[in-house]
C-alpha positions as CSV (number, residue, x, y, z in Angstrom):
1,M,-123.4,94.5,155.8
2,Y,-125.9,95.3,153.0
3,D,-124.9,96.0,149.5
4,L,-127.5,98.8,149.4
5,I,-129.9,100.5,151.9
6,V,-132.6,102.6,150.4
7,I,-134.2,105.1,152.8
8,G,-137.8,105.7,151.8
9,G,-140.4,103.2,150.3
10,G,-142.2,105.6,148.0
11,P,-141.9,105.6,144.2
12,A,-138.2,106.7,144.3
13,G,-137.1,104.1,146.8
14,L,-139.1,101.3,145.2
15,A,-137.6,102.1,141.8
16,A,-134.1,102.4,143.1
17,A,-134.2,99.1,144.9
18,Y,-135.8,97.3,142.0
19,A,-133.3,98.6,139.5
20,A,-130.4,97.8,141.9
21,W,-131.6,94.2,142.3
22,N,-131.9,93.8,138.5
23,K,-128.3,95.1,138.2
24,G,-127.0,92.3,140.4
25,L,-127.1,93.6,144.0
26,K,-128.6,90.8,146.1
27,H,-128.4,92.2,149.7
28,I,-130.7,95.2,149.6
29,A,-133.0,96.7,152.3
30,I,-135.7,99.4,152.1
31,L,-136.5,101.3,155.3
32,E,-139.9,102.9,155.3
33,R,-141.4,104.9,158.2
34,D,-145.0,104.2,157.2
35,K,-146.9,101.0,157.7
36,E,-147.1,100.3,153.9
37,L,-145.1,101.1,150.8
38,G,-146.0,103.7,148.3
39,G,-145.4,107.0,150.1
40,I,-147.5,110.0,149.0
41,L,-148.9,108.0,146.1
42,N,-151.3,106.3,148.6
43,Q,-153.1,109.6,149.0
44,C,-153.4,110.4,145.3
45,I,-156.7,108.8,144.3
46,H,-156.7,110.8,141.0
47,N,-155.4,109.2,137.7
48,G,-152.7,110.5,135.4
49,F,-149.9,108.4,136.9
50,G,-147.9,105.9,134.8
51,L,-148.4,107.3,131.3
52,H,-144.6,107.3,130.6
53,Y,-143.5,104.2,132.5
54,F,-146.5,101.8,132.2
55,K,-148.0,103.5,129.1
56,E,-151.4,103.6,130.8
57,Q,-153.4,105.8,133.1
58,L,-153.2,104.7,136.8
59,T,-154.2,106.2,140.1
60,G,-151.5,106.9,142.6
61,P,-152.3,103.7,144.7
62,E,-152.3,101.6,141.5
63,Y,-148.9,102.9,140.5
64,A,-147.5,102.3,144.0
65,S,-149.0,98.7,144.2
66,R,-147.5,97.8,140.8
67,F,-144.0,98.8,142.0
68,A,-144.5,97.2,145.4
69,A,-145.5,93.9,143.7
70,M,-142.4,94.1,141.4
71,V,-140.2,94.6,144.5
72,A,-142.0,91.7,146.3
73,D,-140.9,89.4,143.5
74,T,-137.3,90.1,144.3
75,G,-135.2,89.3,147.4
76,V,-135.2,92.9,148.6
77,E,-135.9,93.1,152.3
78,V,-138.5,95.6,153.4
79,F,-138.7,97.1,156.9
80,L,-141.9,99.0,157.5
81,D,-142.8,101.2,160.4
82,T,-139.1,101.9,160.7
83,M,-137.8,105.4,161.4
84,V,-134.3,106.3,160.3
85,L,-132.7,108.6,162.9
86,Q,-129.3,109.2,161.4
87,V,-127.1,108.4,158.4
88,T,-123.4,108.8,158.9
89,P,-120.6,109.5,156.3
90,E,-119.3,106.0,157.1
91,K,-122.6,104.7,155.6
92,Q,-124.1,103.5,158.9
93,V,-127.9,103.9,159.2
94,H,-129.4,104.3,162.7
95,A,-133.0,103.1,162.7
96,V,-135.7,102.3,165.2
97,S,-138.9,100.3,165.0
98,K,-141.3,98.7,167.5
99,K,-140.5,95.2,166.1
100,E,-136.7,95.4,165.8
101,G,-135.9,98.1,168.4
102,Y,-132.8,100.3,167.8
103,R,-130.4,99.1,165.2
104,V,-127.3,100.3,163.4
105,L,-127.2,98.9,159.9
106,E,-124.2,99.1,157.6
107,A,-124.1,99.4,153.8
108,K,-121.7,99.6,150.9
109,S,-124.0,102.2,149.3
110,I,-127.1,104.2,150.5
111,V,-129.8,105.8,148.4
112,L,-131.6,108.7,150.0
113,A,-135.2,108.7,148.7
114,M,-137.2,110.4,151.5
115,G,-139.5,112.4,149.2
116,C,-140.7,115.9,150.0
117,R,-143.2,117.7,152.2
118,E,-145.4,120.7,152.0
119,R,-144.1,124.2,152.8
120,T,-146.1,125.1,155.9
121,R,-147.4,128.0,158.0
122,G,-147.5,125.9,161.1
123,A,-150.3,123.7,162.3
124,I,-153.7,124.4,160.6
125,S,-157.0,123.7,162.3
126,I,-159.0,120.6,161.5
127,P,-160.4,120.9,158.0
128,G,-164.0,122.0,157.8
129,K,-166.7,122.6,155.2
130,R,-166.0,125.9,153.6
131,V,-162.5,126.1,152.1
132,V,-160.3,128.8,150.4
133,I,-157.1,127.4,148.7
134,L,-154.0,129.5,148.4
135,G,-151.8,128.3,145.4
136,S,-152.8,126.9,142.0
137,G,-150.1,124.5,141.3
138,D,-151.1,120.9,140.4
139,I,-151.4,120.0,144.1
140,G,-153.6,123.0,144.9
141,L,-155.8,122.2,141.9
142,I,-156.1,118.5,142.8
143,M,-156.9,119.4,146.4
144,A,-159.7,121.6,145.3
145,R,-161.3,118.7,143.6
146,R,-160.5,116.3,146.4
147,M,-162.0,118.6,149.0
148,T,-165.1,118.9,146.9
149,L,-165.4,115.1,146.5
150,E,-165.0,114.8,150.3
151,G,-168.0,117.0,150.8
152,A,-166.5,120.4,151.4
153,K,-167.4,123.6,149.5
154,V,-164.3,125.2,147.9
155,L,-165.1,128.9,147.6
156,A,-162.0,129.9,145.6
157,C,-158.5,129.0,144.5
158,V,-156.2,132.1,144.9
159,E,-153.0,132.5,143.0
160,V,-150.5,135.4,143.5
161,M,-149.0,134.9,140.0
162,P,-150.8,136.1,136.8
163,Y,-150.9,132.5,135.7
164,S,-151.5,129.0,137.3
165,G,-148.5,126.8,137.8
166,G,-150.7,123.7,137.2
167,L,-151.4,121.6,134.1
168,Q,-154.2,122.9,131.9
169,R,-156.0,119.5,132.2
170,N,-156.1,120.0,136.0
171,I,-157.5,123.6,135.7
172,V,-160.3,122.1,133.6
173,Q,-160.9,118.9,135.5
174,C,-160.4,120.2,139.1
175,L,-161.8,123.8,139.0
176,E,-163.9,124.5,135.9
177,D,-165.8,121.1,136.1
178,F,-166.7,122.0,139.7
179,D,-167.4,125.7,139.1
180,I,-164.6,126.7,141.5
181,P,-163.3,130.3,140.7
182,L,-159.6,130.9,140.2
183,Y,-158.4,134.3,141.2
184,L,-155.1,135.1,139.4
185,S,-152.9,137.9,140.6
186,H,-154.6,137.7,144.0
187,T,-153.4,136.6,147.5
188,I,-154.7,136.2,151.0
189,T,-154.1,139.4,153.0
190,D,-156.0,138.6,156.2
191,I,-157.3,135.5,158.1
192,R,-159.9,136.3,160.7
193,G,-161.3,134.2,163.6
194,K,-160.8,133.3,167.2
195,A,-161.4,129.6,168.0
196,R,-160.8,128.8,164.4
197,V,-160.8,130.4,160.9
198,E,-164.0,132.4,160.3
199,Q,-163.1,134.7,157.4
200,V,-160.4,135.1,154.7
201,V,-159.7,138.4,153.0
202,V,-158.3,138.2,149.4
203,S,-156.8,141.1,147.6
204,Q,-155.6,141.7,144.1
205,V,-151.8,142.3,143.7
206,D,-149.9,144.6,141.4
207,D,-147.0,143.5,139.2
208,Q,-144.7,143.7,142.2
209,R,-147.0,141.3,144.0
210,R,-148.1,144.0,146.5
211,P,-151.8,144.1,147.6
212,I,-153.8,146.8,145.9
213,P,-155.9,148.8,148.5
214,G,-159.6,148.8,147.7
215,T,-159.7,145.4,145.9
216,E,-160.4,143.3,149.1
217,M,-162.9,140.4,148.9
218,T,-164.1,138.7,152.1
219,F,-165.0,135.0,152.1
220,D,-166.9,133.3,155.0
221,C,-165.0,130.1,155.5
222,D,-163.6,127.8,158.2
223,T,-160.6,126.4,156.4
224,V,-157.5,127.7,154.6
225,L,-155.6,125.2,152.6
226,L,-152.0,126.3,151.7
227,S,-150.5,124.7,148.6
228,V,-147.5,127.0,148.2
229,G,-144.9,124.5,147.1
230,L,-142.9,121.5,148.2
231,I,-139.5,121.2,149.7
232,P,-137.3,118.1,149.6
233,E,-137.1,116.1,152.9
234,N,-133.5,116.3,153.8
235,E,-132.8,116.5,157.6
236,L,-130.9,113.1,157.3
237,T,-128.9,114.4,154.4
238,R,-127.8,117.6,156.2
239,D,-126.9,115.6,159.3
240,A,-124.7,113.3,157.3
241,G,-122.6,116.3,156.3
242,I,-123.7,116.1,152.6
243,V,-123.3,119.3,150.6
244,M,-126.7,120.8,149.7
245,D,-127.8,122.7,146.6
246,P,-129.4,126.0,147.6
247,R,-131.4,126.2,144.4
248,T,-133.3,122.9,144.9
249,N,-133.0,122.4,148.7
250,G,-131.8,118.9,147.9
251,A,-128.4,117.4,147.9
252,L,-125.7,118.6,145.4
253,V,-125.1,115.5,143.2
254,Y,-123.0,114.4,140.2
255,E,-124.6,113.1,137.0
256,N,-124.9,109.6,138.5
257,R,-126.8,111.1,141.5
258,E,-124.0,110.5,143.9
259,T,-123.7,113.1,146.7
260,S,-120.5,114.7,148.1
261,V,-120.1,111.6,150.3
262,P,-118.9,108.7,148.2
263,G,-121.4,105.8,148.1
264,I,-124.4,107.9,149.2
265,F,-126.8,108.8,146.4
266,A,-130.0,110.9,146.3
267,C,-133.0,110.7,144.0
268,G,-136.7,111.5,143.5
269,N,-138.3,114.3,145.4
270,A,-135.7,114.2,148.1
271,L,-133.2,115.5,145.4
272,H,-135.6,118.0,143.7
273,V,-139.3,118.2,143.3
274,H,-140.6,116.5,140.1
275,D,-143.8,117.2,138.1
276,L,-144.5,113.5,137.3
277,V,-143.9,110.3,139.3
278,D,-142.7,108.7,136.0
279,F,-139.7,111.1,136.1
280,V,-139.1,110.1,139.7
281,T,-139.0,106.5,138.7
282,A,-136.6,107.0,135.8
283,E,-134.2,109.1,137.9
284,S,-134.3,106.7,140.8
285,M,-133.6,103.7,138.5
286,A,-130.6,105.6,137.2
287,A,-129.4,106.3,140.7
């Protein structure tokens, strides 16, 4: 019987486990499906992380490694390459791994920290060399820079709203510094190609977000990258019978981040999508 099981070893799970250990819980486990801790941070090679918590600029992997090292200095057990299949209202966690096989773990409390995932249009072909990005939130902007650094040519970033949802610093550093045009009040109205993407048609939209005939622009490209928002990862939450919040797509929680099932808490991007990882850390420590 664990005092606490944390599901997810990203920034939320690491912060929750670390805070719980420092509050006196001594039998804690983190279950992480990947082969290393850190979650999405391991892919975020840009800086801007940690300004609030560590009071310095870090890259995503640096932020993750700091917290992983802090957790390593505690007695928290970490189970990597472990997939959680089910969480029950009785606070049983069904998990499977190559090393341990199928196990049912019991806990006095559970923290759900599974993070979030991209909204998707289904499987997209293997990325190529000429890219059009739909969406200008921070992730879309950062991906424009990342794709450029990886050797692709980003032809345009297209945004249906009359403004970008990203930080001004990202518009400057990710688009303007690389001469990538941003088309506001535009959207993709057609994707052409047979074996893979060959062309994308972009049209201007009116104030009702309807395409305006005659404004079409055609881009010769082989890749469309969708950055149209994030949704909390909550299959386990729903299966546990936890009441969901239709506004956030995360669990409905009290001020202490406890869900409708006593003893099961939710935090980080699994609860609602955050702008900064420092806010994920603060919320998860509170949970």
